[in-house]
LOPAKE-718055 format. One line per field, with one value per residue (C-alpha): z, x, y; residue number from 1; residue in one letter. Coordinates in nm, 4 decimals, padded with zeros to 6 digits. Each point is the difference from the previous one (the first is absolute). Layout:
% residues N
z	c(Z|...)
x	c(X|...)
y	c(Y|...)
n	c(NUM|...)
res	c(A|...)
This chain:
% residues 484
z	c(-08.8502|-00.1622|-00.3772|00.0509|00.2418|-00.2590|-00.2831|00.1949|00.1142|-00.3588|-00.1129|00.2178|-00.2314|-00.3300|00.1978|00.1691|-00.3352|-00.1693|00.2769|-00.0241|-00.3779|00.0545|00.2511|-00.2638|-00.2639|00.2285|00.1187|-00.3632|-00.0774|00.3207|-00.0645|-00.3198|00.2163|00.1292|00.2267|00.1655|00.3439|00.0336|00.0486|-00.1234|-00.3496|-00.1079|-00.3515|-00.2329|-00.2208|-00.2761|-00.1731|00.2910|00.0216|-00.1188|-00.2830|00.0856|-00.0903|00.2184|00.2905|-00.0462|00.0178|00.3190|00.1418|-00.0701|00.1379|00.3071|00.0676|-00.0233|00.2523|00.2382|-00.0339|00.0823|00.3123|00.1126|-00.0590|00.2008|00.2905|00.0088|-00.1500|-00.2090|00.2746|-00.1099|00.3583|00.0972|00.3648|00.0160|00.1109|-00.2373|00.1930|-00.0018|-00.3723|-00.0705|00.1980|-00.1940|-00.3288|00.1044|00.1142|-00.3005|-00.2550|00.1545|-00.0166|-00.3636|-00.0919|00.1777|-00.2065|-00.3219|00.1125|00.0951|-00.3442|-00.1788|00.2373|-00.0552|-00.3774|-00.0124|-00.2212|00.0205|00.1154|-00.1841|00.2994|00.3764|00.0303|-00.2052|00.2461|00.2834|-00.1796|-00.0680|00.3667|00.1321|-00.2701|00.0403|00.3742|-00.0580|-00.2919|00.1397|00.3286|-00.1924|-00.2007|00.3090|00.1636|-00.2937|00.0475|00.3665|-00.0897|-00.2559|00.2570|00.2623|-00.2605|-00.0783|00.3720|00.0267|-00.2764|00.2090|-00.2651|00.1283|00.3688|00.1949|00.2091|00.3300|00.3446|00.3170|00.2342|00.3585|00.2480|00.1873|00.0094|-00.3039|-00.1963|00.1004|-00.1032|-00.3404|-00.0501|00.0486|-00.2376|-00.2710|00.0121|-00.0990|-00.2768|-00.3362|-00.1449|00.2680|00.0568|00.3567|00.0562|00.3707|00.2462|00.1104|00.3655|00.1215|00.2478|-00.0974|00.2378|-00.1435|00.2373|-00.1948|00.1350|00.1459|-00.2753|-00.3363|-00.1812|-00.2213|00.0959|-00.2809|00.1526|00.1706|-00.1646|-00.0237|-00.2476|-00.2298|-00.3064|00.0179|00.0487|-00.2908|-00.2313|00.1289|-00.0211|-00.2954|00.1988|-00.1923|00.2855|00.3637|00.2514|00.3273|00.2921|00.2959|00.1676|00.2093|-00.2879|00.0222|-00.2535|-00.1080|-00.0670|-00.1872|-00.2248|-00.0677|-00.0812|-00.2403|-00.1764|-00.0264|-00.1664|-00.2458|-00.0999|-00.0453|-00.1693|00.2756|00.0915|00.3600|00.1941|00.3589|00.2126|00.0685|00.3288|-00.0013|-00.1767|-00.1367|-00.3771|-00.1583|-00.3426|-00.1620|-00.2449|00.1915|-00.0676|00.2747|-00.0180|00.2049|00.0166|00.2002|00.1699|00.1164|-00.1430|-00.1510|-00.1408|-00.2846|-00.0724|-00.3744|-00.1273|-00.3344|-00.1610|-00.2745|00.1311|-00.0811|-00.2473|-00.0134|-00.1317|-00.2491|-00.1335|-00.0406|-00.1850|-00.2263|-00.0710|-00.0810|-00.2386|-00.1890|-00.0438|-00.0626|-00.2619|-00.1721|00.0077|-00.1384|-00.2976|-00.0599|00.0411|-00.2282|-00.2845|00.2508|00.1278|-00.3574|-00.0493|00.3315|-00.0980|-00.3378|00.1640|00.2493|-00.2774|-00.2240|00.2840|00.1623|00.0032|00.2354|00.0837|-00.0040|00.3572|00.2957|00.1527|00.0654|00.2171|-00.1239|00.1239|-00.1976|00.2959|-00.0177|00.1318|00.3099|00.2169|00.3427|00.0110|00.2639|00.3161|-00.1376|-00.2908|-00.3023|-00.3486|-00.3525|-00.0757|-00.3454|-00.1156|-00.3367|-00.0226|00.0429|00.0722|-00.1996|00.0014|00.3023|00.2007|00.2818|00.2536|-00.0358|00.2489|00.2787|-00.1342|-00.2125|00.0372|00.3734|00.0819|-00.2111|00.2125|00.1277|00.2459|00.2250|00.3417|-00.1366|-00.1299|-00.3592|-00.2622|-00.2295|-00.2420|-00.1437|-00.3612|-00.0359|-00.2781|-00.0624|-00.1404|-00.3795|-00.1982|-00.0653|00.3557|00.1309|-00.2025|00.1367|00.3581|-00.0524|-00.0776|00.2175|-00.3092|00.1147|00.2868|-00.2349|-00.0417|00.3633|-00.1171|-00.0647|00.3660|00.0988|-00.2247|00.1322|00.3596|00.1208|00.0104|00.0164|-00.1964|00.3226|00.2978|00.1532|-00.2255|-00.0901|00.1497|-00.0665|00.2415|00.1029|00.0764|00.2103|00.1894|00.1235|00.1196|00.3597|00.1967|-00.0680|-00.3741|-00.0235|00.0394|-00.3679|-00.0904|00.1330|-00.3436|-00.3632|-00.1436|-00.2645|-00.3263|00.1577|00.3540|00.2486|00.0394|-00.3766|-00.0503|00.2838|-00.1189|-00.2066|00.0240|00.1876|00.3083|00.3207|00.0770|00.3479|-00.1417|-00.2694|00.2737|00.1885|-00.3135|-00.0941|00.3580|-00.0153|-00.3287|00.1428|00.3118|-00.1882|-00.3307|-00.2080|-00.3697|-00.0109|00.1282|-00.2695|-00.2733|00.1397|00.0022|-00.3582|-00.1216|00.1933|-00.1544|-00.3478|00.0983|00.1923|-00.2989|-00.2428|00.2308|-00.0032|00.3607|00.1830|-00.2934|00.0446)
x	c(00.0343|-00.2818|-00.0533|-00.3712|00.0868|00.2300|-00.2528|-00.2866|00.2251|00.0960|-00.3626|-00.0933|00.1928|-00.1895|-00.3241|00.0408|00.0994|-00.3053|-00.2337|00.1355|-00.0550|-00.3515|-00.0649|00.1030|-00.2218|-00.3039|00.0506|00.0037|-00.3210|-00.1753|00.0695|-00.2036|-00.3062|-00.0609|-00.2884|00.1857|-00.0809|-00.3804|-00.1093|00.3273|00.0890|00.3612|00.0214|00.2342|00.2239|00.0810|00.2252|00.2475|-00.0013|00.3311|00.0114|00.0055|00.3719|00.0919|-00.1983|00.1605|00.3478|-00.0951|-00.1450|00.3117|00.2506|-00.2114|-00.0516|00.3761|00.0405|-00.2359|00.2063|00.3134|-00.1611|-00.1220|00.3445|00.1772|-00.2333|00.0606|-00.3382|00.1674|00.1845|00.0026|-00.0353|-00.3070|-00.1019|-00.2242|-00.3602|-00.2894|-00.0921|00.3560|00.0345|-00.3295|00.1097|00.3289|-00.1914|-00.2183|00.2985|00.2246|-00.2820|-00.0845|00.3660|00.0081|-00.3050|00.1512|00.3178|-00.2066|-00.1745|00.3359|00.1401|-00.2804|00.0337|00.3760|-00.0185|-00.3030|-00.1790|-00.3769|-00.1397|-00.3269|-00.2092|00.0395|-00.2881|00.1941|00.2895|-00.2407|-00.1319|00.3561|00.0923|-00.3026|00.0115|00.3748|-00.0386|-00.2952|00.1445|00.3525|-00.1527|-00.2169|00.3017|00.2098|-00.2960|-00.0139|00.3714|-00.0613|-00.2917|00.2167|00.2778|-00.2354|-00.1297|00.3571|00.0711|-00.3003|00.1590|00.3217|00.1753|00.2305|-00.0311|00.3261|00.1021|00.1243|00.1089|00.0485|00.2943|-00.1095|-00.2678|-00.0636|-00.3136|00.1160|00.0347|-00.3520|-00.1415|00.1709|-00.0855|-00.3730|-00.0012|00.2021|-00.2353|-00.2771|00.2089|-00.0727|00.3453|00.1761|00.0054|00.1282|00.1456|00.0712|00.2620|00.3453|00.0932|00.3404|00.0014|00.0543|-00.2790|-00.3401|-00.2915|-00.3274|-00.3231|00.1419|-00.1475|-00.1780|00.3350|00.0708|00.3545|00.1558|00.3444|00.3007|00.2288|00.2899|-00.2086|-00.0492|00.1657|-00.2096|-00.3187|00.0860|00.0377|-00.3108|-00.2362|00.1662|00.0226|00.0403|00.0009|00.1063|-00.1244|00.1896|-00.2025|00.2032|00.2137|00.2347|00.1930|00.3775|00.1988|00.1867|-00.3275|-00.1342|00.3092|-00.0276|-00.3699|00.0574|00.2801|-00.2234|-00.2752|00.2528|00.1208|-00.3511|-00.1484|-00.2573|-00.1343|00.0963|-00.2132|-00.0135|-00.2057|00.1973|00.1814|00.1128|00.3336|00.2247|-00.0252|00.2318|00.0085|-00.0725|-00.2484|-00.3269|-00.3709|-00.2179|-00.3717|-00.3037|-00.1628|-00.3182|00.0675|00.3463|00.3104|00.2478|00.3501|00.1010|00.3691|00.0547|00.2924|-00.0235|-00.1765|-00.0918|-00.3512|-00.3280|00.0477|00.3731|-00.0757|-00.2535|00.2336|00.2922|-00.2201|-00.1364|00.3564|00.1039|-00.2914|00.0496|00.3752|00.0229|-00.2776|00.1734|00.3405|-00.1415|-00.1397|00.3085|00.2476|-00.1800|00.2583|00.2823|-00.1718|-00.0179|00.3729|00.0821|-00.2151|00.1772|00.3423|-00.0829|-00.1262|00.3019|00.2501|-00.1101|-00.2579|-00.2929|-00.2986|00.0064|-00.1241|00.1437|-00.3226|00.0734|00.2507|00.2027|-00.2698|-00.2726|-00.1672|-00.0748|00.2551|-00.1515|00.1084|-00.1219|-00.2204|-00.1819|-00.0868|00.1880|-00.2387|00.1585|-00.0435|00.1142|00.3131|00.0961|00.3553|00.1731|00.2134|00.3713|00.1257|00.0410|-00.3037|-00.0507|00.2984|-00.1860|00.0357|00.3808|00.0207|-00.0735|00.2220|00.3132|00.0124|-00.0748|00.3677|-00.0004|-00.2694|00.1544|-00.2849|00.0511|-00.1497|-00.2888|-00.3365|00.0934|00.2006|00.2070|00.2590|00.2694|00.1078|-00.2884|00.0843|-00.3717|-00.0514|-00.0128|00.1831|-00.3181|-00.1137|00.3152|-00.0868|-00.3552|00.1264|00.2613|-00.2756|-00.2705|-00.2171|-00.0997|-00.1943|-00.2341|-00.2283|-00.1010|-00.2070|-00.2688|00.0231|-00.0414|-00.3028|-00.1640|00.0508|00.2526|00.2879|00.0660|00.2399|00.1899|00.0379|00.2203|00.1379|-00.2333|00.1727|-00.0413|-00.2043|00.3127|00.1766|-00.2912|00.0000|00.3487|-00.1124|00.0618|-00.2875|00.0890|00.0319|-00.3708|-00.0947|00.0984|-00.3055|-00.2357|-00.0111|00.0163|00.3472|00.1294|00.1922|00.2377|00.0418|00.2075|00.2381|00.0424|00.1035|00.2512|00.2141|-00.2146|00.1451|00.3138|-00.2025|00.0239|-00.3376|-00.0342|00.0662|-00.2564|-00.2522|00.0763|-00.0457|-00.3248|-00.1273|00.0724|-00.1916|-00.3038|-00.0119|00.0570|-00.1767|-00.1300|-00.0747|00.2857|00.2366|-00.1256|00.0634|00.3470|00.0872|-00.1248|00.2188|00.3004|-00.0590|00.0555|00.3392|00.1048|-00.0867|00.1829|00.3014|-00.0102|00.1154|-00.1001|-00.1745|-00.0244)
y	c(-02.3223|-00.1997|00.0261|00.0677|00.2824|00.1593|-00.0483|00.1563|00.2828|00.0815|-00.0342|00.2986|00.2360|-00.0618|-00.0360|00.3410|00.1509|-00.1540|00.1177|00.3567|-00.0023|-00.1344|00.2809|00.2568|-00.1578|-00.0241|00.3596|00.1160|-00.1859|00.1042|00.3691|-00.0166|-00.0684|00.3521|-00.1045|-00.2866|00.1456|00.0345|00.3599|00.1449|00.1100|00.0170|00.1417|-00.1875|00.2122|-00.2474|00.2530|-00.0039|-00.3799|-00.1485|-00.2503|-00.3693|-00.0167|00.2985|-00.1426|-00.3438|00.1560|00.1837|-00.3230|-00.2062|00.2515|00.0708|-00.3727|-00.0577|00.2808|-00.1800|-00.3185|00.2002|00.1501|-00.3429|-00.1506|00.2714|-00.0738|-00.3783|-00.0903|-00.2691|-00.1830|-00.3637|-00.1151|00.1998|-00.0233|00.3087|-00.0295|00.0753|00.3158|00.1330|-00.0658|00.1769|00.3071|00.0100|-00.0190|00.2960|00.2071|-00.0771|00.0408|00.3378|00.1063|-00.1139|00.2089|00.3005|-00.0410|-00.0020|00.3202|00.1550|-00.0879|00.1836|00.2950|00.0320|-00.0417|00.2338|-00.2492|-00.0381|-00.3335|-00.0470|-00.1170|00.0149|-00.2455|-00.2550|00.0346|-00.0730|-00.3070|-00.1204|00.0375|-00.1921|-00.2693|-00.0568|-00.0576|-00.2338|-00.1975|-00.0455|-00.1181|-00.2482|-00.1185|-00.0583|-00.1708|-00.2414|-00.0706|-00.0806|-00.2297|-00.1815|-00.0304|-00.1468|-00.2465|-00.1082|-00.0381|-00.2348|-00.2069|00.0059|00.2119|00.2727|-00.0842|00.0296|-00.2993|00.1407|-00.1137|00.2057|-00.0319|00.0475|-00.0979|00.3273|00.2173|00.2000|-00.3242|-00.1011|00.3371|-00.0084|-00.3683|00.0653|00.2975|-00.1717|-00.3003|00.2425|00.1592|-00.1749|00.0734|-00.2077|-00.3725|-00.0258|-00.3467|00.0533|00.1182|-00.1092|-00.0073|00.1159|-00.2872|-00.3608|-00.1030|00.0873|00.0467|-00.0212|00.1400|00.3228|00.2184|-00.0022|-00.0231|-00.2967|-00.1048|-00.2045|-00.0485|00.1564|00.2564|-00.2477|-00.2048|00.3007|-00.1535|-00.3152|00.2048|00.2328|-00.3010|-00.1749|00.2981|00.1842|00.3224|00.3289|00.2534|00.0078|00.2575|00.0252|00.1326|-00.1291|00.2654|-00.2140|-00.1551|00.0263|00.2014|-00.3135|-00.1827|00.3036|00.0152|-00.3721|00.0347|00.2890|-00.1900|-00.3076|00.2061|00.1454|-00.3451|-00.1407|00.3103|00.0584|00.3443|00.0773|00.2485|00.1130|00.2304|00.3216|00.0381|-00.3627|00.0330|00.2689|00.0185|-00.2567|00.1641|00.3326|-00.1580|-00.0194|00.0277|00.1417|-00.0651|-00.1022|-00.3395|-00.0314|00.3369|-00.1103|00.1698|-00.2472|00.0364|-00.2303|-00.0473|00.0172|-00.2028|00.1802|00.2971|-00.2495|-00.0491|00.1681|00.2849|-00.0711|-00.3473|00.1390|00.2705|-00.2441|-00.2499|00.2760|00.1144|-00.3602|-00.0600|00.3262|-00.0252|-00.3745|00.0295|00.2919|-00.1733|-00.3268|00.1921|00.2127|-00.2866|-00.2485|00.0468|-00.0593|-00.3162|-00.1309|00.0625|-00.1713|-00.2994|-00.0225|00.0219|-00.2786|-00.2296|00.0600|-00.0445|-00.3256|-00.2753|00.0402|00.2218|00.3802|00.0318|-00.1866|-00.1307|-00.3682|-00.1830|-00.2959|-00.2407|00.1817|00.1713|00.3725|00.2475|00.1571|00.2895|00.1027|00.3061|00.2007|-00.1951|-00.3020|-00.0665|-00.1719|00.1428|-00.0890|00.1987|00.1311|00.0644|-00.0064|-00.3147|00.0693|-00.3541|-00.3178|-00.2234|-00.2304|00.1229|00.1761|-00.2838|-00.0023|00.2872|-00.2500|-00.2815|00.0396|00.3804|00.0109|00.0610|00.3179|00.1612|00.3250|00.0592|-00.2997|00.0569|00.2064|-00.1266|00.0931|-00.1859|00.2254|-00.1378|00.2255|-00.0628|-00.2441|-00.2524|-00.0619|00.3511|00.0305|00.2679|00.1962|-00.0718|00.1634|00.3104|00.0024|-00.0316|00.2688|00.2520|-00.1677|-00.0467|-00.3493|00.1617|00.1911|-00.3030|00.0559|00.2966|-00.2624|-00.1010|00.3657|00.0494|-00.3189|00.1135|-00.2593|00.2477|00.3725|00.2185|00.0712|-00.2326|-00.2714|-00.2742|-00.2876|-00.3035|-00.3706|-00.2171|-00.1957|00.3279|00.1276|-00.3305|00.0963|00.3443|00.0928|00.1541|00.3638|-00.0703|-00.0865|00.3666|00.0395|-00.2071|00.2683|00.1706|-00.1126|-00.0661|00.2401|-00.0011|00.2487|00.1277|00.1927|-00.2940|-00.0421|00.3627|-00.0273|-00.2868|-00.2400|-00.3529|00.1093|00.0950|-00.2007|-00.1628|00.1517|00.3468|-00.0733|-00.0864|00.3228|00.2113|-00.1736|00.0341|00.3734|00.0187|-00.1811|00.2197|00.3287|-00.0558|00.2891|00.0491|00.2501|-00.2706|-00.2407|00.2580|00.0736|-00.3724|-00.0448|00.2877|-00.1336|-00.3424|00.1449|00.1426|-00.3135|-00.2228|00.2285|-00.0093|-00.3793|-00.0343|-00.3173|-00.1702|-00.3759)
n	c(1|2|3|4|5|6|7|8|9|10|11|12|13|14|15|16|17|18|19|20|21|22|23|24|25|26|27|28|29|30|31|32|33|34|35|36|37|38|39|40|41|42|43|44|45|46|47|48|49|50|51|52|53|54|55|56|57|58|59|60|61|62|63|64|65|66|67|68|69|70|71|72|73|74|75|76|77|78|79|80|81|82|83|84|85|86|87|88|89|90|91|92|93|94|95|96|97|98|99|100|101|102|103|104|105|106|107|108|109|110|111|112|113|114|115|116|117|118|119|120|121|122|123|124|125|126|127|128|129|130|131|132|133|134|135|136|137|138|139|140|141|142|143|144|145|146|147|148|149|150|151|152|153|154|155|156|157|158|159|160|161|162|163|164|165|166|167|168|169|170|171|172|173|174|175|176|177|178|179|180|181|182|183|184|185|186|187|188|189|190|191|192|193|194|195|196|197|198|199|200|201|202|203|204|205|206|207|208|209|210|211|212|213|214|215|216|217|218|219|220|221|222|223|224|225|226|227|228|229|230|231|232|233|234|235|236|237|238|239|240|241|242|243|244|245|246|247|248|249|250|251|252|253|254|255|256|257|258|259|260|261|262|263|264|265|266|267|268|269|270|271|272|273|274|275|276|277|278|279|280|281|282|283|284|285|286|287|288|289|290|291|292|293|294|295|296|297|298|299|300|301|302|303|304|305|306|307|308|309|310|311|312|313|314|315|316|317|318|319|320|321|322|323|324|325|326|327|328|329|330|331|332|333|334|335|336|337|338|339|340|341|342|343|344|345|346|347|348|349|350|351|352|353|354|355|356|357|358|359|360|361|362|363|364|365|366|367|368|369|370|371|372|373|374|375|376|377|378|379|380|381|382|383|384|385|386|387|388|389|390|391|392|393|394|395|396|397|398|399|400|401|402|403|404|405|406|407|408|409|410|411|412|413|414|415|416|417|418|419|420|421|422|423|424|425|426|427|428|429|430|431|432|433|434|435|436|437|438|439|440|441|442|443|444|445|446|447|448|449|450|451|452|453|454|455|456|457|458|459|460|461|462|463|464|465|466|467|468|469|470|471|472|473|474|475|476|477|478|479|480|481|482|483|484)
res	c(M|K|K|S|E|I|A|L|G|I|L|R|I|P|L|D|F|G|M|A|L|L|A|F|W|L|A|Y|K|L|R|L|Y|S|D|L|V|P|G|F|Y|F|P|V|D|L|V|S|F|P|S|A|W|Q|Y|L|Q|L|S|I|F|S|S|L|G|L|I|G|I|F|A|L|N|Q|M|Y|S|L|R|S|T|S|R|V|G|N|E|F|M|K|I|I|F|L|S|S|A|W|I|M|L|I|I|A|Y|Y|F|V|T|R|E|F|F|F|S|R|L|V|L|G|Y|I|W|I|L|T|I|F|L|T|T|V|G|R|G|L|I|R|I|L|Q|I|Y|L|F|K|L|N|I|G|R|R|R|V|I|L|I|G|T|N|S|L|T|E|R|L|Y|K|K|L|K|K|T|P|S|Y|H|V|L|G|C|L|S|L|D|E|T|I|S|P|G|K|S|S|L|K|I|I|G|P|L|N|E|L|E|K|I|I|T|K|Y|K|I|E|E|I|I|Q|T|Q|T|N|I|S|E|A|H|A|E|K|L|I|E|F|C|R|E|H|H|I|L|Y|Q|F|V|P|D|I|L|Q|L|H|Q|S|H|V|D|I|F|N|I|A|E|L|P|L|I|A|L|K|T|T|P|L|D|G|W|G|K|V|S|K|R|T|F|D|I|L|F|S|G|I|L|L|I|L|L|T|P|L|F|M|L|I|A|L|G|I|K|L|D|S|K|G|P|I|L|F|T|Q|K|D|D|G|T|A|V|K|R|V|G|R|Y|G|E|L|F|K|F|Y|K|F|R|T|M|K|E|K|T|D|S|L|R|Y|T|T|L|A|E|K|N|H|R|K|G|S|P|L|V|K|I|K|N|D|P|R|V|T|R|F|G|S|F|L|R|R|W|S|L|D|E|L|A|Q|L|W|N|V|L|S|G|D|M|S|L|V|G|P|R|A|H|L|P|E|E|V|D|R|Y|E|K|H|H|K|F|L|L|S|I|K|P|G|I|T|G|L|A|Q|V|N|G|R|S|D|L|D|F|E|K|E|V|R|L|D|T|Y|Y|I|E|N|W|S|L|A|L|D|I|K|I|L|F|R|T|I|F|V|V|L|G|G|K|G|A|D)
C-alpha cells in the first residue's frame, strides 16, 4: 500500500473530528441569532444555554462518538474505492444515526438538552462540513496522482472481453497506472483489440523488473491450477499484490480483501494482515514502546557502554566492518539499513567468520553463519549475549522505522544472497529485535524451522501476537536457552 494512500486515509480521522467540532461551534453561534430564518422568530433563552466549557466537553465527546460510528462502518478504509455519491449517502445516514443516538442519550438520562434547533444545526452542518472535508481529501489525492504520487503500477493477465472492459475502466481511474496486459499464449497477435499487450505470461519476471509492477490483476478464466499456484507464489516472493476477478479461482488463502474497482468486484489475496490499518497500528506500537524503552533504559545503556570500554579496546557500538564500511542489514523488500548493536567482539575480528573460523560454523548448508564458543567474543560481550543486552541498541532502528520490535531476524546481505526462493517471503515485513522464531529456540533453531515460524507470524500477525511474543521473550532471555 502506498505511503500517500495511508497518510490520506489517516488524515480523514482528525479532519472528520475537526469538522464535527466546527459544526458544534457554528451551531452554537447560529442559535444566538434568533431571526436567522426570515419571517420566523425563535426566542433565545440565554439562561438555559450551557457555559462554553460545558458545551466544549459535549462537543468533544460527541465528535469522538461520530468517529467511532464512522470507523465501525468502514469509513476509514485506507484503500477507499467508494464513489463520491455513495460516500455522501453514508455520511448522511451515519450522521443521522449519530444525532439520533445523542437524542436517545438525553431521553434515557432524562437530562434536558438546551436547544432542539442547535441539534438540527449540528446535524446539517456535520453532513455539509464532513462532505467538504472528504472532498478536499479527494482533490488533494487527484492532485498527487497528477504528480504521479501514489499511483499503483498494475498489469492485467488475460486478453478476453473482461480484460478489455477492466483495462478501459482502469485507464480512466487516476489511482492506477496500467502498464498493459500479459497474454497466456507465447504468440502475441496485436490489433485484435484495444489492449496493450506487453508480453506473454512466461516472461512475467522480466516484465515485473522492467516495469516495476506493484499489482497484478488476473482476468483470464482458463488458467490452469498449476499456473495459478505458481503465479501466487511468484507474487509472494516479489511482494506484489495479486488480485483476481471472482469466479476464476478458488480462494488460495483465508486472508482476502474483497472490493470493487471500476464497478467490477475483485478479490485481493493478502499475504499478511500487516497492511493498511494493521501496518499503522504496528508502527504506532513500535514508536510508543521503543521511545518509552529508550528513555527508561538510558541508565542501563550507560552501564553497558562503560563495561564495553573497560573490557576491551574499540567502539561501544558495532557499526563498522573490518574494512571500515558500515554494518548493514537487509530490511523490508530487501532494502539495506544501518544496523546498531552493542559491540561484543574484539575489534576488527568480524571477517574471521568467513576465513579462519569458517570450519566452526555449525549452520553449514543454511544461509546463516553461526559459530559456537566464538573466540572473538570478549568477556563482557559474552555476558551481554547471555542476556541479549547487545540487542537493545536496535531500539534506535525501531524508532527510526528500519526495524520493528517483533519480526523475522535481520540478516546480513551475504546471508540473504544465499536465500532460496521461499525464504524471500520473510522480506515482506520489517525485521524485528525479537520474533516467533527467537522465542522458540533462539540460535539453536534450524533455519528452515525458523523460516516456517516467521512465515506463520507474517500470515497470522496481530497486536495480541506481538504482545505475547514480547512477554515470552522476557522469560526466554531469563532462562538463557539458545543464547549465542
